[in-house]
Every structure is written in C-alpha cells, then in structure tokens.
C-alpha positions in Angstrom: 26.1 -23.4 -27.9 23.5 -20.4 -28.5 24.3 -17.3 -26.2 20.8 -17.7 -24.6 21.8 -21.1 -23.4 25.2 -20.0 -22.0 23.3 -17.1 -19.8 20.6 -19.6 -18.9 23.4 -22.2 -17.8 25.2 -19.4 -15.9 21.9 -18.4 -14.1 21.2 -22.0 -13.3 24.6 -22.4 -11.5 24.4 -19.4 -9.8 20.6 -19.9 -8.4 21.9 -23.4 -7.2 24.8 -21.7 -5.3 22.4 -19.3 -3.8 19.9 -22.0 -2.8 22.9 -24.2 -1.5 22.7 -26.9 -4.1 25.7 -28.5 -5.5 23.6 -30.0 -8.2 19.9 -30.8 -9.1 20.4 -34.3 -7.2 20.6 -32.4 -4.0 17.1 -31.0 -4.5 15.6 -34.0 -2.9 17.7 -33.9 0.1 16.8 -30.1 0.7 13.1 -30.8 0.4 13.3 -33.6 2.9 15.4 -31.6 5.2 12.8 -28.5 4.9 10.0 -31.0 5.6 11.5 -32.9 8.2 14.4 -31.6 10.0 14.2 -27.8 9.6 13.8 -26.1 12.9 10.2 -24.9 11.5 9.3 -28.4 10.2 6.7 -28.8 13.0 5.2 -25.5 12.3 1.9 -25.7 10.3 1.4 -24.1 7.0 0.8 -24.9 3.1 2.8 -27.6 2.0 4.5 -25.9 -1.0 5.3 -23.0 1.4 7.5 -25.3 3.7 9.3 -26.3 0.4 10.1 -23.1 -1.7 9.5 -19.2 -1.7 7.9 -19.9 -5.2 4.7 -20.4 -3.4 4.6 -16.8 -1.7 6.1 -15.4 -5.0 3.1 -17.0 -6.9 0.6 -15.4 -4.6 2.3 -12.0 -4.7 2.3 -12.0 -8.5 -1.4 -13.0 -8.9 -2.4 -10.2 -6.3 -4.2 -12.6 -3.7 -1.3 -12.9 -1.0 -3.1 -10.8 1.4 -6.2 -13.2 1.2 -4.2 -16.2 1.1 -2.5 -15.3 4.3 -5.6 -14.8 5.9 -7.0 -18.2 4.9 -4.1 -19.9 6.0 -4.2 -18.5 9.4 -7.8 -19.5 9.7 -6.8 -23.1 8.5 -3.5 -23.5 10.4 -3.6 -21.0 13.3 -1.9 -17.9 14.9 1.6 -18.9 13.7 2.2 -20.4 10.3 5.1 -21.3 8.0 4.9 -19.2 5.0 8.4 -20.1 3.3 11.2 -22.4 4.1 12.6 -19.9 6.8 9.4 -17.6 7.1 7.1 -17.5 9.8 3.8 -15.2 10.0 2.1 -14.5 13.2 -1.3 -13.0 14.4 -0.5 -13.0 18.0 -1.2 -9.6 19.1 2.0 -9.4 21.5 4.1 -10.1 18.5 3.1 -7.0 16.7 5.3 -4.8 19.1 7.9 -7.4 19.7 8.7 -7.5 15.9 8.1 -3.9 14.7 8.3 -1.9 17.9 11.4 0.2 19.0 14.3 -1.8 20.1 13.0 -5.1 18.5 15.9 -7.5 17.6 14.8 -7.4 13.9 15.6 -5.6 10.9 14.0 -5.2 7.5 14.3 -8.4 5.5 16.8 -9.0 2.4 13.8 -9.0 0.2 13.8 -5.0 0.3 17.1 -5.0 -1.3 15.3 -6.2 -4.5 13.2 -2.8 -4.5 16.0 -0.4 -4.8 15.6 1.1 -8.4 19.5 1.8 -8.8 22.8 1.0 -7.1 22.7 2.5 -3.6 19.0 3.7 -4.4 17.8 3.3 -0.9 14.6 5.0 0.6 13.0 5.0 4.0 10.7 2.2 2.5 13.6 -0.3 1.6 16.5 0.7 3.8 17.7 -2.3 5.9 20.4 -0.5 7.7 19.1 1.1 10.8 21.4 4.3 10.9 20.7 5.0 7.3 17.0 4.8 7.9 17.0 7.3 10.8 18.9 9.5 8.5 16.8 9.4 5.6 13.6 9.3 7.5 14.7 12.7 9.4 15.2 14.4 6.0 11.8 13.1 4.8 9.9 14.2 7.9 11.5 17.7 7.7 9.0 18.5 5.0 6.0 17.1 6.8 5.8 19.6 9.4 2.6 22.0 9.9 4.4 24.8 8.4 5.2 22.8 5.0 1.8 21.3 5.0 -0.2 24.6 5.5 2.0 26.2 2.8 1.3 23.4 0.2 -2.1 22.3 1.1 -4.1 24.3 -1.5 -3.1 21.8 -4.1 -5.3 19.4 -2.7 -8.4 21.3 -3.3 -7.2 22.6 -6.4 -6.9 19.1 -8.2 -10.4 18.0 -6.4 -12.0 20.6 -8.1 -10.5 19.7 -11.4 -11.2 16.0 -10.8 -15.1 16.5 -10.1 -15.4 19.1 -12.8 -14.0 16.4 -15.2 -16.2 13.6 -13.8 -19.3 15.6 -14.0 -19.1 17.4 -17.5 -21.2 14.9 -19.1 -24.7 14.7 -17.3 -27.9 12.6 -17.9 -31.3 14.4 -18.1 -31.6 14.0 -14.4 -28.5 15.5 -13.4 -26.4 12.8 -12.5 -23.3 12.0 -14.3 -22.4 9.0 -16.3 -21.1 6.2 -14.1 -17.1 6.2 -13.6 -14.5 3.6 -13.0 -13.3 5.4 -9.8 -10.2 3.3 -9.7 -8.8 4.7 -12.5 -10.1 8.4 -12.0 -8.9 8.3 -8.3 -5.2 7.2 -9.6 -5.3 10.0 -11.9 -6.4 12.6 -9.0 -3.7 11.0 -6.8 -1.0 11.2 -8.9 -1.9 14.8 -10.1 -2.3 15.9 -6.3 0.8 14.4 -4.9 3.0 15.5 -7.7 1.9 19.1 -7.2 1.7 18.8 -3.1 5.0 16.9 -3.1 7.0 18.4 -5.7 5.1 21.5 -7.1 5.0 20.1 -10.5 2.1 19.5 -13.1 1.5 16.1 -14.5 -2.1 16.9 -15.7 -3.1 13.2 -16.1 -6.7 14.0 -15.2 -6.5 15.4 -18.9 -3.4 13.7 -20.4 -3.7 10.5 -22.4 -0.2 9.5 -21.2 -2.0 8.0 -18.1 -2.8 5.2 -20.8 0.8 4.0 -20.5 1.9 5.3 -17.3 -0.3 3.3 -14.9 -0.2 -0.1 -16.8 3.4 0.2 -16.6 3.3 0.9 -12.9 1.2 -1.9 -12.2 3.4 -4.4 -13.7 6.3 -2.6 -12.1 4.4 -3.3 -8.8 3.7 -6.8 -9.5 7.6 -7.3 -10.2 8.6 -5.6 -6.9 6.3 -8.3 -5.2 7.8 -11.0 -7.1 11.2 -10.1 -6.2 10.6 -9.4 -2.8 9.3 -12.8 -2.1 12.0 -14.5 -4.5 15.1 -12.5 -4.2 17.1 -14.9 -6.2 15.4 -13.9 -9.3 16.5 -10.2 -8.7 20.0 -11.4 -7.7 20.4 -13.2 -10.7 20.3 -9.9 -12.6 17.0 -11.1 -14.3 15.1 -7.8 -13.3 17.8 -5.8 -15.1 17.8 -7.7 -18.0 13.9 -7.5 -18.4 14.1 -4.1 -17.8 16.3 -3.2 -20.5 14.8 -5.7 -23.0 11.3 -4.2 -22.4 12.3 -0.4 -23.3 13.7 -1.8 -26.4 10.7 -4.1 -27.6 7.8 -2.3 -26.1 6.8 1.2 -27.2 4.9 1.5 -23.9 7.7 0.6 -21.6 10.0 3.3 -23.8 7.4 6.0 -23.5 7.1 5.5 -19.8 11.0 5.7 -19.5 11.1 8.8 -21.2 8.0 10.2 -19.1 9.5 9.2 -16.0 13.1 10.9 -16.8 11.3 14.0 -17.6 9.2 13.8 -14.3 12.4 13.4 -12.2 14.2 16.0 -14.0 11.3 18.7 -13.5 11.0 17.7 -9.6 14.7 18.1 -9.0 14.7 21.4 -11.3 11.6 23.0 -9.2 13.2 22.2 -5.8 16.8 22.7 -6.1 16.9 25.9 -4.4 13.8 26.0 -2.5 10.8 23.7 -1.6 8.0 23.7 -3.9 6.2 20.9 -2.1 6.7 18.5 1.0 9.3 16.4 -0.6 11.4 19.3 -1.4 14.0 18.7 1.4 14.7 15.3 0.1 15.6 16.9 -3.4 17.9 19.3 -1.6 19.5 16.5 0.5 20.2 14.8 -2.6 21.9 17.7 -4.1 24.1 18.1 -1.1 22.4 21.0 0.4 21.3 19.3 3.7 23.1 20.3 7.0 22.6 16.6 8.4 23.2 13.4 6.7 20.6 12.6 4.4 20.0 11.3 0.9 22.6 11.0 -1.9 21.7 11.5 -5.6 20.5 7.8 -5.8 18.6 7.9 -2.5 17.0 11.2 -3.9 15.4 9.5 -6.8 14.3 6.4 -5.0 12.7 8.4 -2.2 11.0 11.2 -4.5 9.7 8.4 -6.9 8.5 6.0 -4.1 7.0 9.1 -2.1 4.7 10.2 -4.9 3.9 6.9 -6.5 2.9 5.1 -3.0 1.1 8.2 -1.7 -0.9 8.6 -5.0 -1.8 5.0 -4.6 -2.6 5.3 -1.2 -4.9 8.2 -1.7 -6.6 6.6 -4.6 -7.6 3.7 -2.5 -8.8 5.8 0.5 -11.3 7.6 -1.9 -12.4 4.6 -3.5 -13.2 3.2 -0.2 -15.3 6.3 0.6 -17.4 5.7 -2.7 -17.6 1.9 -2.1 -18.5 1.5 1.4 -20.7 4.7 1.9 -22.8 3.5 -1.0 -23.2 0.1 0.4 -24.1 1.7 4.0 -26.5 4.4 3.6 -27.0 5.0 7.3 -23.1 5.8 7.4 -23.4 7.9 4.3 -26.5 10.0 5.7 -24.7 10.6 9.0 -21.5 11.7 7.7 -23.4 13.7 5.0 -25.4 15.5 7.5 -22.6 16.4 10.0 -20.2 17.9 7.0 -22.9 19.6 5.1 -23.9 21.4 8.7 -20.4 22.6 8.8 -19.9 23.9 5.2 -21.8 25.0 2.3 -21.4 23.9 -1.4 -18.4 25.9 -2.8 -17.1 26.9 0.5 -13.3 26.4 0.8 -12.7 23.6 3.0 -9.1 23.7 5.1 -7.5 21.4 7.6 -8.1 23.2 10.8 -9.1 22.4 14.5 -12.8 22.4 13.1 -12.3 19.6 10.6 -9.7 17.7 12.6 -11.9 17.4 15.5 -15.0 15.8 13.6 -15.6 12.4 15.6 -17.4 10.8 12.9 -15.4 11.7 10.0 -12.3 10.3 11.7 -14.3 7.2 12.5 -15.1 6.7 8.8 -11.8 7.2 7.7 -10.2 5.0 10.3 -13.0 2.3 9.3 -12.1 2.7 5.6 -8.1 2.1 6.4 -9.2 -0.9 8.6 -10.8 -2.6 5.6 -8.3 -1.2 3.0 -5.0 -0.6 4.9 -2.6 1.2 2.9 0.3 -1.0 4.1 -1.7 -4.4 3.7 0.9 -6.7 2.8 3.2 -8.5 5.0 6.2 -6.6 6.0 9.2 -9.1 6.5 11.5 -8.6 9.5 14.7 -10.5 9.9 15.6 -11.9 13.2 19.0 -10.4 14.6 19.7 -12.7 17.4 18.7 -15.8 19.0 16.4 -16.3 22.0 13.3 -14.8 20.4 9.8 -16.3 20.2 6.5 -15.7 18.6 2.9 -16.9 19.1 1.0 -18.0 22.0 3.1 -21.3 22.1 6.5 -19.4 22.0 7.7 -20.9 18.8 11.7 -20.1 18.8 12.7 -17.9 15.8 16.1 -18.8 14.2 18.5 -16.1 13.8 18.6 -14.8 10.0 15.0 -16.2 9.2 12.1 -13.8 8.4 9.0 -12.9 10.5 6.0 -10.9 9.9 2.6 -10.0 10.6 -0.3 -9.4 7.8 -1.9 -6.0 8.5 -4.6 -7.2 6.4 -5.4 -10.4 8.5 -4.8 -8.5 11.7 -7.3 -5.7 10.8 -9.9 -8.4 10.0 -9.4 -10.5 13.0 -12.8 -11.2 14.8 -11.1 -11.6 18.2 -10.0 -8.1 17.9 -12.9 -6.3 15.8 -16.5 -7.3 16.3 -18.1 -8.0 12.9 -14.7 -7.8 11.0 -16.1 -7.3 7.7 -18.8 -5.0 8.5 -18.2 -1.3 7.7 -19.1 0.3 11.0 -17.7 3.5 11.7 -19.3 3.7 15.2 -16.8 1.1 16.6 -14.2 4.1 16.8 -16.5 6.3 18.8 -16.0 6.2 22.5 -19.0 4.6 24.2 -20.1 2.2 21.4 -18.0 -0.6 22.8 -17.2 -1.6 26.1 -14.0 0.0 27.3 -11.7 -3.2 27.0 -12.9 -4.1 23.7 -12.3 -0.5 22.6 -9.0 -0.1 23.8 -8.0 -3.3 22.1 -9.3 -2.3 18.9 -7.5 1.0 18.9 -4.3 -0.6 20.1 -4.2 -3.0 17.3 -5.4 -0.4 14.7 -2.3 -0.2 12.6 -3.0 0.5 8.9 0.5 2.4 8.7 2.3 -0.2 10.9 4.0 0.8 14.0 7.5 1.5 15.2 10.5 3.3 13.9 9.6 1.8 10.5 5.9 2.9 10.1 4.7 5.5 7.5 6.3 8.7 8.2 3.4 10.5 6.5 0.5 8.9 8.3 -0.7 12.1 9.6 -0.5 13.5 6.1 -2.7 10.9 4.8 -5.6 11.4 7.5 -5.3 15.3 6.8 -5.6 14.7 2.9 -8.6 12.1 3.4 -10.3 14.4 5.6 -10.2 17.2 3.2 -11.1 15.2 0.4 -14.1 13.4 2.2 -15.5 16.8 3.5 -15.2 18.3 0.0 -16.9 15.5 -1.8 -19.9 15.3 0.6 -20.4 19.0 0.8 -20.5 19.5 -2.9 -21.7 16.1 -4.3 -24.2 13.2 -3.8 -22.9 9.9 -5.1 -24.3 6.4 -5.9 -23.6 3.2 -7.4 -24.0 3.3 -11.4 -25.4 0.1 -13.2 -21.9 -0.8 -14.4 -21.1 -1.7 -10.6 -23.3 -5.0 -10.8 -22.4 -5.7 -14.2 -18.7 -5.4 -14.1 -17.7 -6.2 -10.5 -20.9 -7.8 -9.0 -21.5 -5.7 -6.1 -24.3 -4.4 -4.7 -27.0 -6.8 -5.7 -28.3 -10.3 -5.4 -27.9 -11.3 -9.1 -25.8 -14.2 -10.5 -23.5 -15.6 -8.4 -24.9 -14.2 -5.3 -24.4 -16.3 -2.2 -25.2 -16.0 1.5 -22.5 -14.2 3.2 -20.7 -16.3 6.0 -19.9 -13.1 7.8 -21.8 -9.9 8.1 -20.5 -7.5 5.4 -18.9 -10.2 3.4 -21.2 -9.5 0.2 -20.2 -5.8 0.4 -16.5 -6.4 0.5 -14.4 -4.3 -2.1 -12.0 -6.9 -3.4 -8.6 -5.6 -4.5 -5.1 -7.0 -5.3 -1.8 -6.7 -3.1 1.6 -7.4 -4.9 3.7 -6.4 -2.0 2.9 -4.0 0.5 0.4 -1.6 -1.1 -3.1 -2.5 -2.2 -4.6 -1.7 -5.5 -7.3 -3.2 -8.2 -8.1 -2.6 -11.5 -11.6 -1.7 -11.7 -14.3 -0.2 -9.4 -16.4 1.1 -7.7 -18.4 2.4 -10.7 -20.0 5.6 -9.5 -22.5 8.3 -10.4 -22.2 11.9 -9.2 -24.6 15.0 -8.9 -23.5 18.4 -7.9 -25.1 19.9 -4.8 -26.4 23.6 -5.1 
C-alpha cells in the first residue's frame, strides 16, 4: 500500500476513535442520537450544526461565522445549538454568568489547537486558570502608566511616517491618490506594535516583505479558526504536516518562516536585560528573570507573537473604522474634527494626557467604532465545569463538558440593547442623549474586549492608541472616499447592486471577515487624504 494511504487510514481510525465511532456504520446511529436523543436535541439551530462541528468550521474558514451566528439568532432565538455539544446565547444575563469572575466555565478545548509549539500557552489560549493568572500578571506588568509613557513616542513616530508615505503622491488639487486603507493600516499597525511592544523595527511601511508576511498570516488566521471549531483536524497532526510541507514547497511560506525567526530573535535580544517596549517583561519572564511565576520559553514566544500580531490587527481595524464611518457620516466627522482642531494645531505633538482622555466626543466615536467593529468579534467558547448551570430566558440546562458562548458581534448589534444598531451614532455614548435606563443597559452590555478574568488585558492601551491616532489624523489631515470605494467594494452610493436598507445604516456597513476571534478583511476602505496647514 502507498505510504499516503497508510497515513490516511491511520488518521481515519484516530478520527473515528475521537468521535466515538467504532466504524463508519455507527455514523448513522450517532447522527440519530444527536438529532433525537442528545440533551440539546430540542434546542433550535441549523440542521447541520446539530449533526457536526464541520458546520461552524466551514463558516469560520469562509470568514462569515460572525454574520451567520447573527442570522441564526434572528431565526432561532436567544439560545441556539451551533454544534452537537455547543450552545450560543444572546441572553443578557448569560454574559456575566459565563464570562464573569467565579463563573463555572473555563476556556474550551478548542484553544489548545492554537498553541504554536508544545507548552506554548499564552494569556489568550491558556485553559488552566492558575497558569492564565500567572501569565496575565507578567503581561500586565508592562502595561502600566510608566511603561506606556516611556514607549508612547513610537505611536506618533510611525503615524508621521505612515501619512508621509500615503500623501507623497498628490493630484493637482492637493489630494492624495486613493489608498487601500486595510493594507496600509496593517503595515502601520505592525510597525507600531513591533516598536511599541519590543523596541524593534520592522519597516513594513517600506519593505516589500509585507507582500509575503500578511498573506501568510491571513492563511494562518484561517487555519486557527478552522482548528478551533474542529479540533480533531489538529489533534490528528494535520496542522503540523501542512506547516512542514508548506515550508518545503512554498517559497512564500519559507520566506515567512525565516522572517518570523529573525523577528523573534530581534525581540528577545532587544529585551533580554531591560525592556525596550511594553512586552519586555514577557521576554524577561521567558528567559527566567522574573521574580514571580510567569512564562517559560515556549510561552514567551507564543505570548510575544500573539500580543504583537493581534494588537496590530486590532489597531488596523480601529483606524479603518475611523476612515470608513466618518466618511459615511459627515455630521460625526465635522463635530469630531472641530473639537480636536480646537485643541491642537497641525504639526503639534499629541500625547496621551488628561486633556485627550477627557474628550467626551472622541471617546464616543471610539466606542461606536468598536461597537460596530469589536476587536474580539468572534465566539469565545467556554466549557461548562459543573452541572446545574442554565442559559437563556427559558433556562436551558447546560451539560458538563459542553461548550457555551456569546457572539460579541451579535450582542453589539442587538436592537434590544442598542437603538438603531447598524447606525453609526456616537451620541448614544454621551450622557443625556438616551433615557437613563437605556443608556445604562448599553454601557453594561458594551463589551468589545469581553469581560471577566479573561478579557483583553490591554483594552486600555487600545483606547489610548486609538485616541492619539484619531486626534493626529483629524488635526493634520482631511480625508474622503476615493472613486475606488464604489468600484471595488460597492460602498457609499446607489449604483449597481443597491438595495433599500432593512435597517438604518445597513447600506453603510463595513463588511469584514472573522476567522476565530479577530476581525479582518482584504480590502477597503479606499480613502484620499489632504494635509492641513
């Protein structure tokens, strides 16, 4: 027998064992059980989701899991079955009971598929609660005010380079050529977070290495989402085999592997004895220099990589949201621009201080961008650790060992919580605009970074960076959609394919992908810029 078929048969038998099948004939019995006799058999949901996790894995791979979950909630209600042993809930009380402090849940086994090497847990992936506490303590030691103030200049440094590159080619009227902001914002995000995080230079705003780095990272993100939803693929070793084969047969994958190794070596060397960025304590922990329990070497690599990659992506998305939504909503553009331009002059240094932090409308705009584009937009699955737990208004019992989750994307667009949920309306975050009860509910359920002990440790850093970036952009530049916006993504007009929006704001939505927990998309918005004097 050919070696390929020997390996394939071995994988087949292992898969059958993991799925509880003695042979293929038992498939029918398992399907019947899942449809008719499983504890969740009466919970509504898509037919194929009741039968197999391939359903959620498919939507994760295609990047539309966040919108599919939202559609399922609209069709089936607050509690839906999204896998044979997986429940999704949109009931407000469940957010705290699942993710809050002391909740009888832990991260699902799907997170184990995301570790890049043996024992390479990070604050994002660690299932063990004690390990997570130790890792998070180390990570947060670099996120204090003293560290942020020390390394903050990296933010403005790269913003200046970013806009200089975008505006170096101008049309006769002074406006730049339209740029695909998704791509440029990624370059900015990675350069900024490499410098701000480790004190190292990646120069992707100039370097052609970006042409193989980001496509490779995009494929890796898709694989992570696929394995999270269908852990069997990873447990069978398919992920490792694919990674090894790609490096040998794909020049792009090989170049990325070499670049990634160089990136890690630079980060470790720069922070071995003292912190050169906010993630410096992670490096020192991994090198055995931390006084309290923290990272080992594998965890250091995992934490450092994920911290830079994920924060760069989140930064990119938040800036794309500024260009997209303010270009669509001129009232918000004009109000924020007037406030910020009244505080600073073009060319003036903008720093994170009480004046910037206390600007109510700036924070309202940031909140509204993060509501529509939550950095943690996917489903964060949690495994139930004990019996006697219920979800939903009808108190559906949760079985021990099964997964439960809340879609932050669906939650942030729930019309019962947020009035006109698809409309970009920063005023909703200003006290006095809504009645007090509605305002309080909106604030309570606004969880773009999740909640509880596993929420994003750097959420305050994200707000700080967004504040500086938004202020610098509007003080120094005007921006508008370029003609490519309608031609390539169909936004901003009533051309071909226009349909009357079902809800206010639907025609101005920014469509994006989500493969596991982080949002992203290939193109847009396409914007033109003009420097202010």
